Structures are given as C-alpha cells and as structure tokens.
C-alpha positions in Angstrom: -20.2 -2.5 14.7 -19.7 -5.5 12.2 -16.3 -7.2 12.1 -14.4 -5.8 9.0 -12.6 -8.4 7.2 -10.2 -8.5 4.1 -12.2 -9.9 1.1 -9.4 -9.5 -1.5 -5.8 -9.2 -0.2 -2.7 -7.6 -1.5 -0.7 -9.0 -4.6 3.0 -8.9 -5.0 4.4 -6.3 -7.5 7.7 -5.9 -9.3 8.5 -2.5 -10.7 11.5 -0.5 -12.1 13.2 2.3 -10.0 11.5 5.6 -10.7 8.0 3.9 -11.5 4.9 4.2 -9.4 3.3 1.0 -7.8 -0.1 0.6 -6.6 -1.5 -2.0 -4.1 -5.2 -2.7 -3.5 -7.1 -4.4 -0.7 -10.9 -4.8 -0.6 -12.7 -5.0 2.8 -16.0 -6.5 3.6 -17.7 -3.2 5.0 -17.7 0.4 3.9 -16.2 3.2 6.1 -13.8 0.7 7.9 -12.0 2.4 10.8 -8.7 1.3 12.3 -7.1 0.9 8.9 -3.2 1.1 8.4 -0.8 1.0 5.6 2.8 0.1 6.3 6.1 -0.4 4.4 8.9 -2.4 6.0 6.9 -1.9 9.3 6.7 1.9 9.1 3.4 3.3 9.0 2.7 5.4 5.9 0.9 8.8 5.8 -0.9 10.2 2.8 1.6 12.7 1.2 3.4 13.5 -2.0 5.2 10.0 -2.1 2.4 7.9 -0.8 -1.2 8.3 -2.1 -3.8 6.6 0.1 -7.4 6.5 -0.8 -10.5 4.5 -0.6 -12.7 3.8 -3.7 -16.4 2.8 -3.4 -16.0 2.7 0.4 -14.4 -0.8 0.4 -11.3 -0.8 -1.9 -8.3 0.6 0.0 -5.4 1.7 -2.5 -1.9 2.7 -1.7 0.2 4.1 -4.5 4.1 4.6 -3.9 5.3 7.3 -6.2 8.7 7.1 -8.0 10.0 4.1 -6.0 13.7 3.6 -5.2 15.8 0.6 -3.9 15.0 1.9 -0.4 11.3 1.1 -1.0 12.0 -2.7 -1.5 10.3 -4.7 1.3 7.0 -5.9 2.6 3.9 -3.6 2.3 1.3 -4.4 4.9 -2.4 -3.5 5.0 -4.2 -3.8 8.4 -7.8 -3.4 9.3 -8.5 -4.2 13.0 -6.9 -7.7 13.7 -6.8 -8.7 10.0 -3.6 -8.2 7.9 -2.5 -8.7 4.4 1.0 -8.4 2.9 2.9 -8.4 -0.3 
C-alpha cells in the first residue's frame, strides 16, 4: 500500500459564533485509510454538528456547523503518521 501523505494542509479560519466553518486537507492517494479529524484532541464523528466528507477521493473536508465559543481550538487532520493542524 502506498504511503499516503498530505499534499495541501489545513488553513487557519476565523468565524463568527453561529456560523459554519469548513476545513480541507488534500492527500496524495485516493481512498486513504486511517484518517482522523480532531477538535481540541477530541476525535470527531460525522453527525449533525460535524460533516465529514471526501471529494474526488483525495480532498478530505470537515464542516463544523453553528460554531460556539466552545469550538475554539486546534483542528487536526491525521492520515497515518502525517498530521496537519489549524
């Protein structure tokens, strides 16, 4: 299996309370396994508040819905041993 690396990392975002915010990370290979999103070191699941998707097989997207002050912190994307934070 090829080593999947991060081609384009996360970018910092500033948003107003109640808005949605989207983070994107591009990886080198499609269908990457062992992928994880975290907010403040807490693993995120795909649910009504966190939308996690993959576009074109390589672009991993996290959308946090209706953010609050409690959502302030570091977002981390991890694929295998590689990480990107914003």
